[in-house]
C-alpha angles and dihedrals in degrees: 000000000000115000114225119175089214090063088066083067090063093042090055098037100091101078092042092053092047089053088050094051091045089054093048092052092050088052092053101260115144119233118213123202118211135189107184144037093244092078107087112231089200093070091047094050093041086058091056096252130124127230139215132181118245101189111133122225100167130097094212097080098045090086090060094049092051088066085070107019134053117265092231099069132094115298092222090060092046093045091049095047092045092051092050097048096037108124097187098292110192112273095003119111123199130185113262097233093065088074097042100074125109093200139006117222105203129178135224102248126120123017095246092054092046095056093039089058089060088062096038092063089070090065106033130014103264130196117192119209109210118223129203103230100207100067093182093060107109089228094053097084091048092051095045091048089056090051091050090049089053090048091051089055091051091052092048091052092045096049102028089230129120117238103221130188090247092053091049093050092050091051092047090053090049094049092046088052089055092049092051091051091053087048088058090049090052090048087067089066096054094076121081110266098027116235091228135032125246092241092056090051090047090058088058096044093052090054098047095096096036102054120066112262092248092051091045092052091049094051097045091051088051091049094047092049092047093048092049092051099042096045091184111197108231091180124233113310133165105284111230137190115201110210134185136035125036118268102217122198111292094030110100101128101115097040090049090052093049094051095040089053092056104269125121117218107219100176141005117219093200142095087270087053139030097348090066097059113005099104124049126218112250106254092195098062135073098289097232092051090045091053093048091051094047100047098043088059092066102118100224115166087242086076123088130231092024105182089132090073094052089048089051094051091052091046091051092046090056096042095049094036096233129193096202147352126235107207106209124193133167119233115274092013092133097178097059091036093055092045089055092084095057093043090051092050092049092049093047089053089051092049095244116136119229134200117198118213123184115186148137136226096279129095100229094101099042094105093046092049089047093055090051095047090048091055091045091052093047089053092049092049 
């Protein structure tokens, strides 16, 4: 693993951010918890609120969730729910920020999340943003725009602040600046060998919705500058895209196995990766329309048809000159599991090998996954 001094900033950022959120709450600022990319940060920030991500990536809180939820649903959903409703159960640690939000803004994506939100509202005020799930339907933008307008009204009521066009434009510019910075970070991975490892980039991506925007920009600039100066030669290794489910904070099992077995992850086609920053918001349009157009393009597996996602994977494979794709799904994530077949067929046609891995947050399958990744790397080499 490469050693960058700037990564110590991320390692030590949690307590500092918790103190910041605590101070904001005492000063009257509202804190919004989010669980998905479809909720526009720009509207939250324009209303004068702050935002933290509540996606769970730890195995510890799943046992709490299973007191309420079925065992055979996605571990991310269970981990998130368990972290939020955790009331200091014996032996179970949960991150402090899960209990510091004034409202959760959820989104109508997969079935497990939808039904989980109905229970979540008993613990934290929860607002669900509805999504049209055929983004190519001409009526979809109009419907989603209406949903964003309603959400804007909810934020204005919660904070007591008016969300103006000027405030929205300012936040759009700020968010686009962040997206462009992350593009620069990913550009360091296009060369062979990459200037930064996939695991180091994942640490950044898992923090992007936890740190404040200003702190994140500061850190990413530091990391880019350090990586460009150090130019550590990682040697030629099989270049891998990891594609599929989100990898929430605390969940690094599969990426660690890939890079420990001799691969180098050069891009992540996931909500923790390229989907979070790839497209900018058009700064020359009405801000609400521009937000609706940008966010509805996110190719989540809840969307149908979802050809845009397959096109994105092929585009990334070409742009980052990959040798293979690891298709990563969490157990019981039916959307991504079912899309696996179409992705595999498209990659096969393009001559790109794919390894499919379905797993959870536990360690019981580490050795088995390691053997399969070993064989995949040997084939690519």
